[in-house]
C-alpha positions, 0 to 999 in steps of 0.5 A: 495480806487482807484481814477482815473482822466482822460478825459471823454469817451463815456462810461461815458455819462450815469453816467454823465447824472445821476449826472446832473439829480440828481443835477439839478431837480425841476421846470425849470429843465428838465430830461436829457437823454443820447441821448439828452446829446449825440446829444446836447453836444458830437456832437457839433462841438466845443466839444472835449473829450480832454477838459473834466475831469472825476473823477472815484472812485472804477470804478464809475464816481463821478464827471466831468467837460466839457470845450468848447471854440469857440474862442481864447480868452475865454473858457467856463465851460460848466458843472461841477458836483459832486455826492452829497455823494462825495461833500466837498471832494475837487473833484469839486476844482480838476476838476475846477483846471484841467479845468483851466489848459486846458484853459491856455494851449490853450492860453485862458485868461478867463474862463466863466460860462454863457449862451454863452457857445456852446451846453449849457444845463443851463444858468449859476449858479442857483441864488438860489444855494448859496452853488455853488455860494460861491464855485466859489467865493472862487475859485476866480470867479466874477460876471459880472458888468452890466450883473449879471444874465440870466433869463427865462421870461414867457408871456401869449398869451391868447387873445394876440393882437398887439398894435395899435401903432405897427400895424401902424409902420408895415404899415409904414414899408411896404410903405418903402419896408419892408415885414414881413412873416412867414418862415420855415427852411429858409437857409438865417437865419444861414448866417444872424446870423453869419454876426451879431455875433451870431455863436451859433444861426447859428449852430442851427437855428430855424425851424420856424421864423417871418422874416422882409426882404427888397428886398429879404434880411433878416433884422431881424427875431424871431424864435419860436416853436409851441410845447415844443422842449426841446432845453436845460436842462431848460425851461417849457413844453410850446413853446419857443420864440426866438432867436430874432435878427435885423441887426446892420444897421437897429436897432433903427427904431422900426423894432424889436418891429414889428417882436416881436409882429407879431411872438407872434401873430402868436404863439397865432393864432396857439393855443399857450396859453403861451411862454417863452424866455431866456434873461438878468435877473433882474440886466441886463443893456441891452435893451432886458429885458426892451423891453420884460418887457414892452411887458408883459414878466414876469421874473420867474427864474435866473442864475448867470453869473461868470468868472475868468481871468486866466492870 
Protein backbone atom coordinates (compact mmCIF):
# COMPACT_ATOMS: atom_id res chain seq x y z
CA UNK A 1 0.00 0.00 0.00
CA UNK A 2 1.54 3.28 -1.15
CA UNK A 3 1.25 6.10 1.41
CA UNK A 4 2.18 9.70 0.58
CA UNK A 5 2.37 12.61 3.03
CA UNK A 6 2.62 16.07 1.45
CA UNK A 7 1.25 19.60 1.38
CA UNK A 8 -2.25 20.19 0.09
CA UNK A 9 -2.64 21.12 -3.57
CA UNK A 10 -5.52 22.77 -5.42
CA UNK A 11 -6.38 19.40 -6.95
CA UNK A 12 -7.12 18.07 -3.42
CA UNK A 13 -9.93 20.53 -2.67
CA UNK A 14 -12.76 18.31 -3.91
CA UNK A 15 -11.53 15.35 -1.82
CA UNK A 16 -11.10 17.51 1.28
CA UNK A 17 -14.62 18.91 0.92
CA UNK A 18 -15.90 15.35 0.56
CA UNK A 19 -14.18 14.39 3.84
CA UNK A 20 -15.59 17.45 5.65
CA UNK A 21 -19.15 16.81 4.50
CA UNK A 22 -18.93 13.16 5.55
CA UNK A 23 -17.61 14.03 9.03
CA UNK A 24 -19.72 17.11 9.74
CA UNK A 25 -23.35 16.55 8.85
CA UNK A 26 -26.75 16.82 10.48
CA UNK A 27 -28.52 19.73 12.12
CA UNK A 28 -26.37 22.86 12.45
CA UNK A 29 -23.92 21.68 9.79
CA UNK A 30 -24.04 22.94 6.23
CA UNK A 31 -22.95 21.05 3.14
CA UNK A 32 -19.74 22.70 1.91
CA UNK A 33 -18.96 23.03 -1.79
CA UNK A 34 -15.49 23.22 -3.38
CA UNK A 35 -16.24 26.80 -4.44
CA UNK A 36 -17.18 27.77 -0.89
CA UNK A 37 -14.01 26.16 0.52
CA UNK A 38 -11.90 27.88 -2.12
CA UNK A 39 -13.44 31.30 -1.48
CA UNK A 40 -13.61 30.98 2.31
CA UNK A 41 -10.29 29.26 3.05
CA UNK A 42 -7.87 29.17 0.10
CA UNK A 43 -8.37 32.84 -0.80
CA UNK A 44 -8.02 34.05 2.78
CA UNK A 45 -4.83 36.16 3.11
CA UNK A 46 -3.63 34.09 6.09
CA UNK A 47 -3.83 30.76 4.25
CA UNK A 48 -0.73 29.06 2.84
CA UNK A 49 -0.49 25.68 1.12
CA UNK A 50 2.89 25.29 2.84
CA UNK A 51 1.11 25.04 6.20
CA UNK A 52 -1.20 22.19 5.22
CA UNK A 53 -0.85 18.41 5.19
CA UNK A 54 -2.55 15.67 3.19
CA UNK A 55 -2.19 11.91 3.52
CA UNK A 56 -2.64 10.06 0.20
CA UNK A 57 -3.20 6.29 0.05
CA UNK A 58 -3.36 4.66 -3.36
CA UNK A 59 -3.73 8.09 -5.00
CA UNK A 60 -6.69 8.93 -2.74
CA UNK A 61 -6.71 11.71 -0.11
CA UNK A 62 -7.74 10.02 3.13
CA UNK A 63 -6.89 12.76 5.64
CA UNK A 64 -5.81 16.38 5.85
CA UNK A 65 -4.92 19.19 8.25
CA UNK A 66 -4.91 22.96 7.75
CA UNK A 67 -2.92 25.34 9.94
CA UNK A 68 -3.53 29.10 9.79
CA UNK A 69 -1.94 31.84 11.85
CA UNK A 70 -2.42 35.58 12.10
CA UNK A 71 0.19 36.55 14.70
CA UNK A 72 3.60 35.46 15.91
CA UNK A 73 2.47 33.79 19.13
CA UNK A 74 -0.51 31.57 18.29
CA UNK A 75 -1.29 29.08 15.53
CA UNK A 76 -4.74 27.70 14.75
CA UNK A 77 -5.67 24.18 13.73
CA UNK A 78 -8.23 25.40 11.22
CA UNK A 79 -9.43 21.91 10.32
CA UNK A 80 -8.40 18.27 10.50
CA UNK A 81 -10.24 15.26 9.12
CA UNK A 82 -9.74 11.61 8.28
CA UNK A 83 -12.12 9.47 6.24
CA UNK A 84 -14.12 7.24 8.59
CA UNK A 85 -12.85 4.00 7.02
CA UNK A 86 -9.25 5.12 7.69
CA UNK A 87 -9.69 6.26 11.28
CA UNK A 88 -7.95 4.53 14.24
CA UNK A 89 -4.87 3.89 12.08
CA UNK A 90 -2.70 6.72 13.42
CA UNK A 91 -3.35 9.04 10.47
CA UNK A 92 -4.97 11.78 12.56
CA UNK A 93 -2.10 11.70 15.06
CA UNK A 94 0.40 11.91 12.20
CA UNK A 95 -1.34 14.90 10.68
CA UNK A 96 -1.50 16.63 14.06
CA UNK A 97 2.18 15.92 14.72
CA UNK A 98 3.15 17.46 11.39
CA UNK A 99 0.99 20.51 12.08
CA UNK A 100 2.60 21.00 15.49
CA UNK A 101 6.00 20.83 13.79
CA UNK A 102 4.94 23.61 11.39
CA UNK A 103 3.79 25.71 14.34
CA UNK A 104 7.08 25.25 16.20
CA UNK A 105 9.14 26.09 13.12
CA UNK A 106 7.23 29.36 12.81
CA UNK A 107 8.02 30.18 16.42
CA UNK A 108 4.40 30.02 17.59
CA UNK A 109 4.21 28.79 21.18
CA UNK A 110 0.62 27.58 21.18
CA UNK A 111 -1.76 25.72 18.86
CA UNK A 112 -5.45 26.44 19.34
CA UNK A 113 -8.67 24.84 18.10
CA UNK A 114 -11.30 27.52 18.47
CA UNK A 115 -13.60 30.14 16.99
CA UNK A 116 -10.80 32.71 16.55
CA UNK A 117 -9.21 30.91 13.59
CA UNK A 118 -9.09 33.01 10.43
CA UNK A 119 -11.34 31.66 7.64
CA UNK A 120 -13.04 29.37 10.15
CA UNK A 121 -15.57 26.81 8.97
CA UNK A 122 -16.50 25.58 12.45
CA UNK A 123 -16.29 26.95 15.99
CA UNK A 124 -14.13 24.27 17.59
CA UNK A 125 -14.90 20.63 18.41
CA UNK A 126 -18.53 19.54 18.54
CA UNK A 127 -19.38 19.19 22.25
CA UNK A 128 -21.29 15.97 21.47
CA UNK A 129 -18.31 14.39 19.69
CA UNK A 130 -16.69 12.72 22.71
CA UNK A 131 -14.42 10.59 20.50
CA UNK A 132 -12.70 13.61 18.97
CA UNK A 133 -12.49 15.44 22.29
CA UNK A 134 -10.82 12.37 23.84
CA UNK A 135 -8.42 12.16 20.87
CA UNK A 136 -7.16 15.68 21.48
CA UNK A 137 -7.00 15.21 25.25
CA UNK A 138 -4.83 12.13 24.61
CA UNK A 139 -2.58 14.28 22.40
CA UNK A 140 -2.01 16.73 25.25
CA UNK A 141 -4.65 19.35 24.49
CA UNK A 142 -6.66 21.12 27.20
CA UNK A 143 -9.88 23.10 27.49
CA UNK A 144 -9.66 26.80 28.25
CA UNK A 145 -10.65 27.70 31.81
CA UNK A 146 -13.36 30.33 31.77
CA UNK A 147 -14.14 29.77 28.08
CA UNK A 148 -14.97 26.10 27.62
CA UNK A 149 -17.10 26.45 24.50
CA UNK A 150 -18.45 28.68 21.76
CA UNK A 151 -22.15 28.44 21.05
CA UNK A 152 -24.96 29.13 18.63
CA UNK A 153 -27.94 31.03 20.09
CA UNK A 154 -31.35 31.51 18.48
CA UNK A 155 -33.95 34.24 19.02
CA UNK A 156 -37.51 34.47 17.72
CA UNK A 157 -38.21 37.90 16.17
CA UNK A 158 -41.94 37.40 15.80
CA UNK A 159 -43.68 40.48 17.23
CA UNK A 160 -40.31 41.75 18.51
CA UNK A 161 -40.43 45.10 20.33
CA UNK A 162 -37.75 47.17 22.06
CA UNK A 163 -38.24 47.38 25.86
CA UNK A 164 -39.35 50.81 27.11
CA UNK A 165 -36.22 51.12 29.25
CA UNK A 166 -34.01 50.73 26.16
CA UNK A 167 -36.10 53.21 24.15
CA UNK A 168 -35.62 55.77 26.91
CA UNK A 169 -31.86 55.16 26.93
CA UNK A 170 -31.80 55.70 23.16
CA UNK A 171 -33.54 59.08 23.62
CA UNK A 172 -31.05 60.06 26.34
CA UNK A 173 -28.12 59.18 24.06
CA UNK A 174 -29.63 61.28 21.27
CA UNK A 175 -29.62 64.28 23.61
CA UNK A 176 -25.92 63.64 24.22
CA UNK A 177 -25.17 63.79 20.51
CA UNK A 178 -25.25 60.08 19.68
CA UNK A 179 -27.04 58.97 16.54
CA UNK A 180 -28.10 55.47 15.50
CA UNK A 181 -28.84 54.48 11.91
CA UNK A 182 -28.76 51.66 9.38
CA UNK A 183 -25.79 51.61 6.98
CA UNK A 184 -24.82 49.45 4.03
CA UNK A 185 -21.21 48.62 3.05
CA UNK A 186 -19.91 51.31 5.41
CA UNK A 187 -16.16 51.66 4.77
CA UNK A 188 -15.60 52.93 8.33
CA UNK A 189 -16.45 49.56 9.89
CA UNK A 190 -13.27 47.62 8.86
CA UNK A 191 -11.02 50.29 10.35
CA UNK A 192 -13.17 50.44 13.48
CA UNK A 193 -12.78 46.66 13.87
CA UNK A 194 -8.98 46.86 13.52
CA UNK A 195 -8.80 49.71 16.01
CA UNK A 196 -10.72 47.61 18.54
CA UNK A 197 -8.78 44.37 18.06
CA UNK A 198 -11.08 42.45 15.69
CA UNK A 199 -8.97 41.84 12.59
CA UNK A 200 -11.10 38.90 11.38
CA UNK A 201 -14.18 41.11 11.20
CA UNK A 202 -12.17 43.78 9.37
CA UNK A 203 -11.29 41.28 6.63
CA UNK A 204 -14.91 40.25 6.15
CA UNK A 205 -17.13 43.07 7.48
CA UNK A 206 -20.93 42.86 7.42
CA UNK A 207 -22.68 44.46 4.46
CA UNK A 208 -25.61 45.58 6.63
CA UNK A 209 -25.16 47.13 10.08
CA UNK A 210 -26.85 49.24 12.70
CA UNK A 211 -24.29 51.89 13.66
CA UNK A 212 -24.06 54.19 16.66
CA UNK A 213 -22.05 57.29 15.85
CA UNK A 214 -21.13 60.63 17.34
CA UNK A 215 -19.80 63.55 15.30
CA UNK A 216 -19.53 61.21 12.32
CA UNK A 217 -17.33 58.72 14.19
CA UNK A 218 -18.38 55.10 14.67
CA UNK A 219 -18.88 54.30 18.37
CA UNK A 220 -20.28 50.81 17.88
CA UNK A 221 -22.09 48.63 15.40
CA UNK A 222 -24.01 45.41 14.95
CA UNK A 223 -23.97 43.59 11.64
CA UNK A 224 -26.70 41.28 10.42
CA UNK A 225 -28.15 39.62 7.36
CA UNK A 226 -31.66 39.60 5.98
CA UNK A 227 -31.22 36.12 4.51
CA UNK A 228 -29.14 33.00 5.09
CA UNK A 229 -25.67 33.89 3.72
CA UNK A 230 -23.86 30.65 4.68
CA UNK A 231 -20.86 32.43 6.21
CA UNK A 232 -19.49 29.26 7.85
CA UNK A 233 -19.87 25.51 7.69
CA UNK A 234 -22.42 25.73 10.49
CA UNK A 235 -25.61 27.61 11.17
CA UNK A 236 -29.25 27.35 10.25
CA UNK A 237 -31.22 28.48 7.21
CA UNK A 238 -32.19 31.73 8.90
CA UNK A 239 -30.54 35.18 8.92
CA UNK A 240 -27.48 35.62 11.12
CA UNK A 241 -27.09 38.38 13.69
CA UNK A 242 -23.66 39.88 14.42
CA UNK A 243 -20.84 40.67 14.69
CA UNK A 244 -21.36 43.20 17.45
CA UNK A 245 -18.72 45.62 18.75
CA UNK A 246 -18.57 48.78 20.88
CA UNK A 247 -15.51 51.01 21.20
CA UNK A 248 -13.48 50.17 24.31
CA UNK A 249 -13.73 53.80 25.45
CA UNK A 250 -17.53 53.81 25.20
CA UNK A 251 -18.45 50.62 27.02
CA UNK A 252 -20.52 50.58 30.21
CA UNK A 253 -22.93 53.31 29.04
CA UNK A 254 -25.75 51.13 27.75
CA UNK A 255 -24.77 51.90 24.15
CA UNK A 256 -24.35 48.24 23.26
CA UNK A 257 -27.81 47.23 24.43
CA UNK A 258 -29.39 50.04 22.40
CA UNK A 259 -27.51 48.96 19.26
CA UNK A 260 -28.50 45.31 19.80
CA UNK A 261 -32.20 46.04 20.26
CA UNK A 262 -32.38 48.49 17.35
CA UNK A 263 -30.72 45.99 15.01
CA UNK A 264 -33.11 43.22 16.08
CA UNK A 265 -36.07 45.55 15.53
CA UNK A 266 -34.73 46.38 12.07
CA UNK A 267 -34.51 42.68 11.20
CA UNK A 268 -38.01 42.03 12.50
CA UNK A 269 -39.39 44.97 10.55
CA UNK A 270 -37.91 43.59 7.34
CA UNK A 271 -39.65 40.25 7.72
CA UNK A 272 -37.12 38.11 9.61
CA UNK A 273 -38.99 35.72 11.91
CA UNK A 274 -35.87 34.52 13.78
CA UNK A 275 -32.09 34.90 13.88
CA UNK A 276 -29.00 33.24 15.32
CA UNK A 277 -25.67 34.42 16.68
CA UNK A 278 -22.32 32.95 17.66
CA UNK A 279 -20.80 33.65 21.08
CA UNK A 280 -19.55 32.01 24.29
CA UNK A 281 -21.25 28.80 25.39
CA UNK A 282 -22.90 27.63 28.61
CA UNK A 283 -19.73 27.77 30.73
CA UNK A 284 -18.42 31.07 29.38
CA UNK A 285 -17.59 33.69 31.98
CA UNK A 286 -17.73 36.56 29.47
CA UNK A 287 -20.39 39.30 29.63
CA UNK A 288 -21.71 38.65 26.10
CA UNK A 289 -23.61 35.40 26.74
CA UNK A 290 -25.25 36.85 29.85
CA UNK A 291 -26.49 39.86 27.88
CA UNK A 292 -27.84 37.74 25.04
CA UNK A 293 -29.65 35.32 27.34
CA UNK A 294 -31.22 38.28 29.12
CA UNK A 295 -32.47 39.51 25.74
CA UNK A 296 -34.09 36.15 25.04
CA UNK A 297 -31.46 34.30 22.95
CA UNK A 298 -31.50 30.53 23.52
CA UNK A 299 -28.36 28.34 23.40
CA UNK A 300 -28.90 25.43 20.97
CA UNK A 301 -25.42 24.08 20.08
CA UNK A 302 -21.85 24.22 21.45
CA UNK A 303 -18.30 23.62 20.23
CA UNK A 304 -15.46 22.97 22.70
CA UNK A 305 -12.38 25.22 22.60
CA UNK A 306 -9.01 23.48 23.06
CA UNK A 307 -5.32 24.40 23.02
CA UNK A 308 -1.83 23.01 23.56
CA UNK A 309 1.28 24.89 24.68
CA UNK A 310 4.10 23.48 22.52
CA UNK A 311 7.13 24.98 24.29
